[in-house]
C-alpha positions in Angstrom: 145.7 -45.6 1.9 146.0 -43.4 -1.1 147.2 -45.3 -4.2 147.7 -42.9 -7.0 149.9 -44.5 -9.6 152.9 -42.1 -10.2 155.9 -42.5 -12.4 159.2 -43.4 -10.8 160.5 -39.9 -11.4 157.4 -38.4 -9.8 157.7 -40.6 -6.8 161.3 -39.5 -6.5 160.3 -35.9 -6.6 157.7 -36.4 -3.9 160.3 -38.1 -1.7 162.9 -35.4 -2.2 160.8 -32.3 -2.3 157.9 -33.2 0.1 155.3 -31.5 -2.1 157.0 -31.3 -5.5 154.6 -32.4 -8.2 155.1 -34.2 -11.4 156.2 -31.0 -13.3 159.4 -31.1 -11.3 159.4 -34.9 -11.2 161.1 -35.3 -14.5 163.8 -32.8 -13.9 167.4 -34.0 -13.5 167.5 -31.8 -10.4 165.3 -30.0 -8.0 165.6 -26.2 -7.9 168.6 -25.3 -5.8 168.2 -21.5 -5.9 165.4 -20.1 -3.7 164.0 -16.6 -4.2 163.9 -14.0 -1.5 160.6 -12.4 -0.6 161.8 -9.3 -2.5 162.6 -11.3 -5.6 159.1 -12.9 -5.5 157.7 -9.4 -5.9 159.9 -8.4 -8.8 160.5 -11.4 -10.9 159.7 -10.8 -14.6 156.7 -12.4 -16.3 155.0 -12.1 -19.6 151.6 -10.9 -18.3 149.9 -10.9 -15.0 147.3 -13.6 -14.4 143.9 -12.8 -15.7 142.2 -13.3 -12.3 143.2 -14.4 -8.8 142.9 -18.1 -8.2 140.4 -19.2 -5.5 141.2 -21.9 -3.1 139.0 -25.0 -3.1 141.1 -27.1 -0.6 144.6 -27.1 0.7 146.7 -29.3 3.0 148.0 -26.3 4.9 148.2 -27.2 8.6 145.7 -25.3 10.7 143.9 -23.7 7.8 140.1 -24.1 7.4 140.8 -24.9 3.8 142.5 -28.2 4.9 139.3 -29.5 6.6 137.7 -32.5 4.8 134.2 -31.4 3.9 131.4 -33.1 5.9 133.7 -35.1 8.2 134.4 -33.2 11.4 138.0 -33.4 12.7 139.4 -34.9 9.5 141.9 -32.9 7.4 143.8 -33.2 4.2 147.3 -34.3 5.4 150.4 -32.2 5.4 152.8 -34.8 6.8 155.5 -37.0 5.4 153.5 -40.1 6.2 151.1 -39.4 3.4 151.3 -39.0 -0.3 150.3 -35.8 -2.0 146.7 -35.3 -0.8 144.9 -34.3 -4.1 144.8 -36.5 -7.1 144.0 -35.5 -10.7 140.6 -33.9 -11.1 138.2 -35.0 -13.9 135.0 -33.2 -14.9 132.1 -32.5 -17.2 131.8 -29.6 -19.6 129.0 -28.0 -17.4 131.1 -27.9 -14.3 130.8 -31.1 -12.3 134.1 -32.5 -11.1 135.5 -35.5 -9.3 138.8 -36.5 -7.7 140.3 -38.9 -5.2 142.0 -37.5 -2.2 144.0 -38.6 0.9 143.1 -37.6 4.4 144.8 -37.9 7.8 142.6 -40.8 8.9 144.1 -44.2 9.6 145.4 -45.9 6.4 142.4 -48.2 6.3 140.0 -45.3 5.9 142.0 -42.3 4.6 141.1 -42.5 0.9 138.2 -40.3 -0.3 136.2 -39.7 -3.4 135.1 -36.1 -3.7 132.4 -34.8 -6.1 131.7 -31.1 -6.5 133.4 -30.5 -3.2 131.5 -33.2 -1.2 132.9 -36.5 0.0 130.7 -39.1 -1.6 132.7 -42.3 -1.0 135.3 -43.3 1.6 137.7 -46.2 2.0 136.4 -48.4 4.9 132.8 -47.5 4.4 130.3 -50.3 3.4 130.2 -51.0 -0.3 126.4 -51.3 -0.6 126.7 -52.5 -4.2 129.1 -55.4 -3.4 128.1 -59.0 -3.8 129.0 -59.9 -0.2 126.9 -57.9 2.3 129.0 -55.8 4.7 132.0 -55.6 2.4 133.9 -52.4 2.7 135.5 -50.1 0.1 139.3 -50.0 -0.5 141.3 -47.2 -2.1 140.3 -45.4 -5.3 142.2 -45.1 -8.5 143.4 -41.9 -10.0 141.0 -41.8 -12.9 137.3 -41.4 -12.3 134.6 -40.0 -14.5 131.6 -37.8 -14.1 129.0 -36.6 -16.7 126.8 -33.5 -17.2 124.0 -35.1 -15.0 126.4 -35.6 -12.1 126.5 -39.4 -12.5 129.9 -40.6 -11.6 131.9 -43.8 -12.2 134.8 -45.2 -10.2 136.8 -48.4 -9.8 137.2 -49.9 -6.3 138.9 -52.9 -4.7 136.7 -54.1 -1.8 137.3 -56.3 1.2 135.8 -59.4 -0.5 137.9 -62.4 -1.6 140.8 -61.4 -3.8 139.2 -63.3 -6.8 136.1 -61.2 -6.8 136.9 -57.8 -5.1 137.4 -55.4 -8.0 134.4 -53.4 -9.4 133.5 -50.7 -11.9 130.5 -48.9 -10.4 128.4 -45.8 -11.2 126.3 -43.7 -8.8 123.3 -41.9 -10.3 121.6 -39.8 -7.7 122.2 -42.5 -5.0 121.5 -45.5 -7.2 124.6 -47.7 -7.7 125.1 -49.9 -10.7 127.9 -52.5 -11.1 129.3 -52.5 -14.7 132.0 -55.1 -14.1 133.2 -57.4 -11.3 136.3 -59.4 -11.2 135.6 -63.1 -11.8 132.3 -62.5 -13.8 131.7 -63.0 -17.5 132.8 -60.4 -20.0 129.7 -59.8 -22.1 131.6 -58.0 -24.9 133.6 -61.2 -25.6 132.0 -64.3 -27.0 134.0 -66.9 -25.1 134.5 -67.9 -21.5 136.7 -64.9 -20.6 136.3 -63.3 -17.2 137.1 -59.9 -15.7 140.3 -59.8 -13.7 141.5 -57.3 -11.1 143.1 -54.9 -13.7 140.0 -52.7 -14.3 141.1 -49.1 -15.0 140.7 -46.0 -17.1 137.0 -45.6 -16.2 134.9 -42.8 -17.7 131.3 -42.0 -18.6 129.5 -40.1 -21.4 126.7 -37.6 -20.9 124.3 -40.4 -22.0 125.5 -42.6 -19.1 127.6 -45.0 -21.2 130.5 -46.4 -19.2 133.9 -47.1 -20.8 137.0 -48.7 -19.3 140.0 -50.8 -19.9 140.8 -54.3 -18.7 144.0 -56.2 -19.0 145.2 -59.7 -17.9 141.6 -60.9 -18.4 141.0 -64.4 -17.3 140.9 -67.3 -19.8 141.6 -65.3 -23.0 142.0 -67.3 -26.2 145.7 -66.3 -26.0 147.9 -64.4 -23.5 148.6 -62.1 -26.4 145.0 -60.8 -26.5 144.2 -60.4 -22.8 143.8 -56.6 -22.9 140.6 -54.9 -24.1 138.9 -51.5 -24.1 135.1 -51.5 -23.9 132.4 -48.8 -24.2 129.0 -49.8 -23.0 128.2 -53.1 -24.7 130.8 -52.5 -27.4 134.3 -53.9 -27.7 136.4 -51.1 -29.1 139.9 -52.5 -29.0 141.2 -56.0 -28.5 144.9 -56.5 -28.1 146.6 -58.6 -30.9 143.3 -58.5 -32.9 142.1 -54.9 -33.6 144.1 -53.2 -36.4 144.1 -49.4 -36.5 143.7 -47.9 -40.0 145.9 -45.4 -41.7 149.2 -46.5 -40.2 151.9 -44.2 -41.4 154.2 -47.1 -41.9 151.9 -48.5 -44.5 151.5 -51.7 -42.5 148.5 -53.3 -40.8 149.8 -54.1 -37.4 147.4 -54.9 -34.6 147.4 -53.4 -31.1 150.2 -54.8 -28.9 149.5 -52.8 -25.7 146.8 -50.3 -24.8 148.2 -47.3 -22.8 147.4 -47.2 -19.1 144.8 -44.5 -18.6 145.5 -43.4 -22.1 142.1 -43.8 -23.7 139.4 -41.1 -23.8 135.8 -41.2 -25.0 134.2 -37.8 -25.8 131.3 -36.6 -23.7 128.8 -37.3 -26.6 130.3 -40.8 -27.1 131.1 -40.1 -30.7 134.9 -40.1 -30.5 137.6 -42.2 -29.0 141.3 -41.5 -28.8 143.9 -44.0 -27.6 147.6 -44.0 -27.0 149.4 -47.3 -27.1 151.8 -49.4 -29.2 151.4 -51.8 -32.1 152.9 -55.1 -33.0 155.9 -55.0 -35.3 159.1 -53.1 -35.2 159.7 -51.3 -31.9 161.0 -48.2 -33.7 157.6 -47.4 -35.1 155.1 -48.9 -32.8 153.9 -46.1 -30.5 150.8 -44.5 -31.9 147.9 -42.1 -31.3 144.7 -43.5 -32.7 141.5 -41.4 -33.1 138.3 -43.0 -34.1 140.2 -46.1 -35.3 142.7 -44.3 -37.5 146.4 -43.5 -36.7 147.0 -39.8 -36.3 150.6 -39.9 -35.0 153.2 -42.6 -35.1 156.7 -43.0 -33.7 159.4 -42.7 -36.3 157.3 -40.5 -38.6 156.9 -36.7 -39.0 153.7 -35.2 -37.6 151.6 -34.7 -40.8 151.4 -31.0 -41.8 153.6 -29.9 -38.9 156.5 -28.5 -40.9 158.9 -30.4 -38.7 161.8 -32.1 -40.5 162.4 -34.7 -37.8 160.2 -37.7 -37.0 158.7 -38.4 -33.6 161.3 -39.8 -31.3 161.5 -43.3 -30.0 159.0 -43.4 -27.1 158.4 -39.8 -28.0 154.7 -39.7 -27.6 154.3 -38.6 -23.9 150.5 -38.1 -23.3 147.1 -37.9 -24.9 143.9 -36.2 -23.9 140.5 -35.2 -25.3 138.6 -31.9 -24.9 134.8 -31.8 -24.2 134.3 -31.0 -27.9 135.9 -34.2 -29.0 139.1 -32.6 -30.1 142.2 -34.7 -29.3 145.4 -33.5 -27.8 148.9 -35.1 -27.6 152.3 -34.0 -26.5 155.8 -35.4 -27.1 159.1 -34.8 -28.8 161.0 -35.3 -32.1 164.1 -37.3 -32.8 167.5 -35.6 -33.3 166.6 -32.0 -32.3 164.4 -33.3 -29.4 162.0 -30.5 -30.0 158.9 -30.8 -27.7 155.4 -30.1 -29.0 151.7 -30.1 -28.2 149.2 -30.9 -31.0 145.4 -30.4 -31.1 143.6 -32.3 -33.8 146.9 -32.8 -35.4 147.8 -29.1 -35.5 150.9 -28.0 -33.5 149.6 -25.4 -31.0 152.8 -25.1 -28.9 156.4 -26.1 -29.4 159.7 -25.8 -27.7 161.3 -22.5 -28.9 158.0 -21.1 -29.9 156.3 -18.1 -28.3 154.4 -18.7 -25.1 152.0 -15.9 -25.9 151.5 -14.7 -29.4 152.0 -11.1 -28.3 155.0 -11.7 -26.0 158.7 -12.6 -26.2 158.9 -15.5 -23.7 159.6 -18.8 -25.3 158.8 -22.4 -24.4 162.0 -24.0 -23.1 162.8 -27.5 -21.7 166.1 -26.6 -19.9 164.6 -27.2 -16.4 162.0 -29.8 -17.4 162.9 -32.2 -20.1 159.4 -32.7 -21.4 158.8 -28.9 -21.6 155.0 -29.4 -21.5 153.0 -30.9 -18.6 149.3 -30.4 -19.5 146.8 -29.8 -22.3 143.0 -29.8 -22.2 140.0 -28.2 -23.9 136.4 -27.2 -23.4 133.3 -27.6 -25.6 133.7 -24.2 -27.2 137.0 -24.7 -28.9 139.1 -23.1 -26.2 142.2 -24.9 -24.9 144.9 -24.6 -22.3 148.5 -25.7 -22.4 150.9 -25.9 -19.4 154.7 -25.9 -19.8 158.0 -24.4 -18.8 159.7 -21.4 -20.4 162.9 -19.5 -20.8 162.0 -17.1 -17.9 165.2 -16.0 -16.3 164.1 -17.3 -12.9 163.5 -21.1 -12.9 161.1 -20.7 -10.0 158.8 -18.5 -12.2 159.0 -20.4 -15.5 156.1 -22.8 -15.1 152.9 -21.4 -16.7 149.4 -22.3 -17.9 148.1 -20.3 -20.9 144.7 -20.1 -22.7 144.6 -20.4 -26.5 148.2 -19.3 -26.8 147.1 -15.7 -26.1 146.5 -15.3 -22.4 148.4 -16.2 -19.2 146.2 -17.9 -16.6 148.5 -18.7 -13.7 152.2 -19.0 -13.1 154.7 -20.4 -10.6 155.3 -17.9 -7.9 151.9 -16.1 -8.2 150.6 -15.4 -4.7 147.6 -17.2 -3.2 144.9 -15.7 -1.0 144.4 -18.8 1.2 141.9 -17.3 3.7 139.9 -15.4 1.1 140.2 -12.0 2.8 141.2 -10.3 -0.5 144.8 -9.9 0.5 147.9 -11.9 -0.3 149.0 -12.1 3.3 149.3 -15.8 3.9 152.9 -16.4 2.7 151.6 -18.7 0.0 152.7 -18.9 -3.6 152.2 -21.4 -6.4 155.1 -23.8 -6.5 154.6 -26.4 -9.3 151.6 -27.7 -11.2 150.7 -31.4 -11.4 151.1 -33.2 -14.8 147.6 -33.1 -16.5 146.0 -32.1 -13.1 143.5 -29.7 -14.6 140.0 -29.4 -16.1 138.7 -26.5 -18.3 135.0 -26.0 -18.0 132.7 -24.4 -20.6 132.1 -21.4 -18.3 135.8 -20.6 -18.6 136.8 -21.9 -15.1 140.0 -23.9 -14.8 140.2 -26.4 -11.9 143.8 -27.4 -11.1 146.1 -29.0 -8.6 149.4 -27.3 -7.6 151.9 -27.4 -4.8 152.4 -24.4 -2.5 155.6 -22.7 -1.3 156.4 -19.8 1.0 158.3 -16.7 0.2 161.6 -18.4 1.2 160.9 -20.9 -1.7 160.1 -23.9 0.5 157.3 -26.1 -0.7 155.0 -27.0 2.3 151.6 -28.0 1.0 149.4 -28.8 -1.9 146.0 -27.4 -3.0 143.1 -27.6 -5.4 142.3 -24.3 -7.0 139.8 -22.7 -9.3 140.4 -19.7 -11.6 138.2 -17.9 -14.1 139.9 -17.7 -17.6 137.0 -15.5 -18.9 137.8 -12.6 -16.7 134.8 -13.3 -14.6 134.5 -14.6 -11.0 134.6 -18.2 -10.0 132.4 -19.0 -7.1 133.9 -21.7 -4.9 132.0 -23.7 -2.3 133.9 -24.5 0.9 133.4 -25.5 4.5 130.9 -28.1 5.8 127.1 -28.0 5.7 125.2 -29.3 8.7 122.8 -32.2 8.5 119.3 -31.2 9.7 116.9 -33.2 11.9 115.3 -34.8 8.8 118.6 -35.6 7.1 118.8 -32.5 4.8 122.3 -31.3 3.8 121.8 -27.9 2.2 124.2 -26.8 -0.5 124.9 -23.2 -1.5 125.6 -22.2 -5.1 125.4 -19.1 -7.4 124.3 -18.1 -10.9 125.2 -15.1 -12.9 128.2 -12.7 -12.7 129.1 -10.7 -9.5 129.8 -7.5 -11.3 130.6 -4.5 -9.1 129.0 -2.2 -11.7 125.7 -4.1 -11.9 122.6 -3.8 -9.8 121.3 -7.3 -10.4 122.1 -10.6 -12.0 124.0 -12.6 -9.4 121.9 -14.9 -7.4 122.8 -16.9 -4.3 120.8 -20.1 -3.8 120.6 -22.7 -1.1 119.0 -26.0 -2.1 118.1 -29.2 -0.1 116.9 -27.2 2.9 114.2 -28.3 5.4 110.8 -27.4 3.9 108.4 -24.8 5.5 111.1 -23.2 7.7 112.3 -19.6 8.1 115.8 -18.8 6.9 118.1 -16.2 5.4 121.4 -15.7 3.6 124.3 -13.7 5.0 127.7 -12.6 3.9 131.0 -11.3 5.2 134.2 -9.7 3.9 137.0 -10.8 6.2 137.6 -14.4 5.1 136.6 -18.0 5.6 135.9 -19.6 8.9 135.1 -23.1 10.1 133.7 -22.7 13.6 131.5 -25.4 15.1 127.9 -24.2 15.4 127.3 -25.2 19.0 128.4 -28.3 21.0 127.1 -31.5 19.5 125.9 -29.9 16.3 126.8 -30.8 12.7 126.9 -27.3 11.3 129.9 -24.9 11.0 129.9 -21.1 10.8 131.8 -20.6 7.5 132.0 -16.8 7.4 134.2 -14.6 9.7 132.5 -11.7 11.4 131.3 -9.1 10.9 128.5 -10.4 8.8 125.5 -8.9 7.0 122.1 -10.6 7.1 120.0 -10.2 4.0 116.5 -10.5 5.3 114.4 -13.5 6.4 112.4 -15.6 3.9 110.4 -18.9 3.8 112.0 -22.0 2.5 108.7 -23.2 1.1 108.7 -26.9 0.1 107.2 -29.7 2.2 107.3 -29.9 6.0 109.9 -32.5 7.2 111.2 -32.9 3.7 114.4 -31.6 2.0 112.7 -29.7 -0.8 113.0 -26.2 0.7 115.2 -23.5 -0.7 116.6 -20.0 -0.1 117.5 -17.5 -2.8 118.5 -13.9 -3.1 120.0 -11.6 -5.8 123.0 -10.4 -4.0 123.7 -7.5 -6.3 120.2 -6.3 -6.0 120.4 -6.5 -2.2 123.6 -4.4 -1.9 122.3 -1.9 -4.6 119.1 -1.3 -2.6 120.8 -1.3 0.9 123.4 1.5 0.8 124.3 1.1 4.5 124.9 -2.7 4.1 128.3 -4.1 5.0 130.9 -3.2 2.4 128.8 -0.9 0.2 129.9 0.5 -2.2 131.8 -2.5 -3.6 134.7 -2.5 -6.0 136.1 -5.1 -8.4 138.4 -7.5 -6.7 136.5 -7.7 -3.4 136.3 -11.2 -2.1 133.0 -12.2 -0.4 132.0 -15.2 1.6 128.3 -16.2 2.0 126.2 -18.8 3.8 122.6 -19.9 4.4 120.9 -20.2 7.8 117.6 -21.7 8.6 115.5 -22.7 11.6 115.5 -26.4 12.8 113.9 -26.5 16.3 115.2 -29.9 17.4 118.8 -29.1 16.4 121.6 -27.6 18.4 120.9 -23.9 18.8 117.5 -24.7 17.1 119.1 -23.7 13.8 121.4 -25.2 11.1 123.7 -23.8 8.4 124.6 -24.6 4.8 128.2 -24.8 3.6 130.0 -21.6 2.5 130.4 -19.9 -0.9 133.2 -17.5 -1.8 133.2 -15.3 -4.9 135.2 -12.3 -6.2 133.6 -9.2 -7.7 134.6 -8.3 -11.2 134.3 -4.8 -12.9 
């Protein structure tokens, strides 16, 4: 069973709206006015999105995009008996990502952990790393971590005895390592303290150092210091003991509570930001601490902000860290209740301020009391902010912007669900999840949003990818087959699919059977998910008609998974003027897949998963 921890207001929104996300969850009301199809086409906006969003997964009933990858017959749920299927994504600067998700399997096996589009862990499967052999995995937490090498970390509650069933675990290329287990000694503390079941806020640096929070630890020296945050072998924060420097109050109060899932360690391990509260007066105890020093404090004006009012009581809402180590926070002030977002202490967005530097639309909290719902950054100094505006239509006023200059995506934007290049699926963005996004260094934004139809009814949720750089995001989809020797090929791309270029965009399929014949092919009419023969594990992921791009050898080693297929797609279409779709123009959506011979398999062949990309100018 999926167990994402949501606020009470978010849970209420899910209950009332079916697929309303947290952005609507804090509203005093759900939208009561629904747009007509004509209105959806004419509603004002500041700028058009910079590129169409591409679908990674959805929970749309009957859509191939709702199929759980790699598990035939399993889908992401679109029923009232399940929670919102897609949790918050987390990622690495170079493009790896991880999230937990719900499926329509029975509640003892419906929770999934997905990495780069592939299910890697599943509730009910054997936890090979557990102390007791044969123990099975339970649900996954919201927060996971993954680094640039693809090593991921997660917390899980197994089927073992309740005094020893909680773990923090990493998986590095198939090798599991346990970093903490309930009931075992805490090496970062000198006494007899033991880990308890409250292990959370897990993350991992690019060097493989694991950080996490533990509270209600067993046998602390005092119940006042039973909460800690550790990074590798180091104890960073101990409740009731560690004193952050630079308190704006001039005092030296120790930590009282560490915020749940509110600590972040930078990818290089050099920086830490934490949201929590201090001992002492409750009117000045909420703080943001960066590298051990207080940056923001309840009851005090944001330094250098120009605001006249101090931060409101409980006015610090959320904290985050970009891949470059920059810290972000959002909240509101006292008296005026002005909402704001800061990056490294500098206000980058505020209620009443311009959404885009060149526009007239303003940030406004009339329909969402917190105004802002997301902030994140990459390694290159770029950042995104999500919030609501004074747009005249409240069903078009949620927007995500880049660097305060460019609109990325907005409520009501149409969605090309089937990837045929047309907005003909009666699907539009409804609301965006609070903090449910990752900004990668290549400019891609991965995000979760709910989906509505033209009548304004929310009916599903999805995970999407959009290029903020004006380029094309390649999205893997569908399910790869498993070969006779256990190979599961994966298709990917490098370069930019420019309609004006004649080379420079390469499709590659790795993990293919060695010493076999194969090829890549593409289509232009959308995604498919058709079983490749009765009893087989492969799926045809590209709708016909399709274009084959010439046979090649996979090379590698016979009966091993070190073979590969590769072709420069731009070069192929440039040198084959009669190929399907030639000549191509910007905006064309293409689906591609790999095929190779596997004599013992069904139909004597097998297939990779699919890849969808959009041509740019």
